[in-house]
N, C-alpha and C positions, 0 to 999 in steps of 0.2 A: 242827595238823593237815597231812597230807600235802596234801589238796587246797589249804589256803590255802599252802604253801610254792611249788606250782606255779600258783598263782591268775596273778602276775604273766607268767609263760612264757606262760598261756592268751593273756593282753591282748596280749602283741608278736608272737606267732606269730597272731593273728585279725587284728589291725591289718595285720602283714605282708602276710600272703593275701589281705584283700582290696583292699590296696594294689596287690599286685601284679597283680592282675586287672585294672586300668584298665588296663594298656599293652595287652591283648584287648580289651576294650573300645573303645579309642580305635580300632583296627584296624576295628572295626564300625561304628564310626561317621564311620569317614572314608571307608569304602567303595561309597558311594553319590555321591559325588561333589559333596556339600554343600561350599559356600566353606568356609574355616576360619574367618572369622570370624563367618559363621554359625551353626556347631557355638560357638565362645566365646560368644557373644551369648548362646544358650539355656541354657548351661552355667551362665553368672554370674546369668543370671534365674534361675534355680531355686535355685543357693547360694545367691544374694541374702538370699531368706527366712529362709532356712533358721540360718544366722550370726546373722540380727535374733532369732529364738525363741532360740537357744541365750544367748544377752547377757540379752535379756529375762527367762528362767528363770534364770540365773544370776544375776539383779537387777545386771547390769553398765550402766553406759551405755553406751548402742550406738554413740553419736559423740558428738566435742566437736570445736566449728569448730578450737581450738589445735593442734589436730591432723590438721589438714586438709591441711598438705605431708607429713604424711607418710603419708597414705592415700592422697596422689596419687601418692606413689613407690612405692609397693606395688603400687597398681593398674596402673603402666606398667612397671615393672620386675619385679616377682612374678609380676604376674596375663597383663597382654596380652600383650605381647613373648614370655616365653618360651612360653607357652600356644600363640601362633599360630605359631612353628616348628615346636613341638611338631605339631601338627595336618598343616603344609605338610610336614613329614619322614614323618611316619606312613605315608604309603598306600605308602611306598616300603621300608619297611622291614618287619623280622619285630619279635613282642611279644620277644620275648628278646634283642633289640642294643638295643631301645627300654630294657629294664627295666638293662639292663647302663650304658648313657651316661649315665642319668641318676641311679643310684648314685654317680657322681663327684662329688655337691653334695659332700658331706662335705669330701671330698678340696679342692675348690676353695675351699671354707668357710675351713679353715686357710690354705690359699698364700695368699689373700689377707688373711687376718688377720698372716700371717707378713710377707709383703711391705712391708705399712704397720706394722710393729713395736709391733703390738697383741698378740702373743706370743712368746715366747721361744722360740731356735733348738732345737728338740729331734731329734734323729738321727734316733731312733726314728719322727717323725711325718712328717720331709722324706722319708726312706723310702718312709714311706706314699701321701707325694704320687707319688714315683718309679714306684710300682707302680702307681698310677691312670692315670698318662700312658702306662705299658707296656701298659696293658689296652687303653686307647684304640685304641694304635698295631696293635694284635694284631687288632683290628676295623676299621682304617682302610686299611692297607698292602696286606693279604693280601685276593685275589680269593674274597669270601663268598658267589659264586652269586646274588645276588640280582636282582629283577626290572628294577631300573633299573641303568643306565650308570654313572650318577654316586652310587651308592650311597653312596660315601665323602663324599661332598661333604654328601648329607643326615645322615648318623651327623655329620658334625660339626656340622651345624645343629640336632640336638638337644643335644649338647657346650656347643653356645652358650647353648639354654635352661639348662642343668645350670649353667654360670656365672655367668647373671642370675640364677638360683634364689641362688647363694653370693652375689652381691653385695648382694642382700636381705636374706639372714642376717645380715649383717656390719653392715648397716645398722641394723637391727632389735636386735642388740647394742649396738652403737656411738653411736646418733644419736637411737634415744628411749629416756626414761625409763622403766626398770624397773618402775615402779608403773602405767603404762600395762597395761591391761589384756589378754590378745594377744587375747579375744572382740570389743571394741570394733575393736583393728585390722585382724580377720578382717573384720566387717562392714563399716566404714568404707572399707577398699577395696577391695570388691567392689560397696559402693556406688558407688563414683566410678566403678569399671571399668564398672560397668552405665552409668552417665552418658554416662560416654565412647562406648562401644560400641553402645547403640543408636541415636543419632542417626547416626553413620558408615557403620553396616549397611544402616538404612533408603535412607540418601544414594547409597548403592553399590548397593541394589538388592540384596541378598544376605540378608536377611531373612526366615528362614522362619517362615511362619504356625503358629498352636497346633495345627494337625492334622498339621504333619508330628512333633512327638511321638511321634507312632503306628504311625509309620517303623520300620524295622528302626536307621538311623541316631537317629530321635530318641529311643527307647527306649536304644538304647548310651549316650549322652548323660545320660539320666532316669537309669542304672545307675554310671554314675561319678558324677554327683551323689550318690548315697544311699551308695554304697561308701563313697566319700571322707568323705562326713557319718561314717559310722559307723566307719570306720579313726581318724579323729580322735579321736572317743568313747574310743576304746578306748587308742587311743596317750595322750591326756591323762591317761588313770587310770594307765594305768603307770605316769607319770613322779610322780605324787601315790604309790603304792603302796611303789614301787620306787627312786623316783629319775633322774634323766637318764641318767645313765651305763648303768644296766643298761636302760632303755630303750634308748636309742643301737642296742642291737644287732637292734631292729626294723630296721633297714638290710640286714643280712643277711637276712632273709626275703623281704625285697622283691625284694633281685635274684633269689633262687632261686625263690622264685614266679613272677616275671614269667616267667621261662624256661621254666617247669614248665607254667605256664598255655597258654602257646603253642604248645607239645607237645602236651596233653591238647585244648586249643581247636580248631587248626589244624593239628596234624598236624607241627606245626613241626621242622626236624630243621640240625642245626648243625654247622659243620667244627670238626675238631680245632683249628682258631686261636678260636674263639667258644668253646669250652669251657676253653680254655687262659684267655681273658678274663676268664672268669668267676672262676677261681682267682685270678687275679693281683687283681682288682678285691677278691674279698674279703680276701686277704689285705692289702692294702693299707688298708682299713676298719677291719681288725683294730688296724694300725701305728698309724692316725690319731686312733681313739676313744681319750677322755681317760681318764688314770688315775682309779680312784675317789676316793683323794685330793685329786683335785682339781676334783671335780667343781662344786663350787660359783662356779668361775673360770672355767669353760668357757661356752660359748654355749648349751649344752643339746642337743639333742637335736633339736630344729625343724628345725635344719639337716638332718637324716638322710632326713627324708620331706617338706619342701615341695616337690619336683618331683612328685608326686601327686598333689596335692591340685587 
């Protein structure tokens, strides 16, 4: 039936639209001057029980002491540092530019795999990496007319977030036993991040009270948490029904929807340089994406969307 054939497309488009909206929600969350660590602490506090529930419903053991080092690595490299960079930079950038820079995660992931000789040299995919670098330069070098005179540095900080997400992807692919369930890793890493962040936020005096969740920024953090959780569900279901290579196309939807959400919600306007960056980044993603025949030997598609979780 036709609806069955279209169902996988519905899943990746739905996931992409949801994840794309988180860039605009981030702008709302950071608009009231709340400290980035306070934002991050509440986001993790809301996310951790969701991942616990997902693991329990799936009858997956949520925590194993022998994997503590993996949780700790993911908590620092995949959650704390990149999200803090992201929240620090967001007030100075547009939702569209945030979505473009974070979309470089698959490109960086393959570049790291290539540099460590975990992947064979393939000219098509190397060309994709170069296109991704050009897309970033199209954002950094010209004057984008943003509010901050240091906008280019904030863009590079978000690119740093993408690089950290990519390091985490390679770590998950190469350092963790593939038999370890992703749901366990998600809960374990968020739990460790929460245990690290709550004392630090309290010590620095940047922890927000429970009533803060009813504010505009607080509701945005709640929105990011719920939206990301639903997007994860759609995305991983698309992997089950259509395979990781097909699901990797979600990265295109995230990039485009991130730009469109910014236009719809904030009436953002972009220069020719930004639109050129969008096109070049999408071309780079197309060239880096794995071939169907090699899907079982690739990292998979967690690398394409991990920046919006």
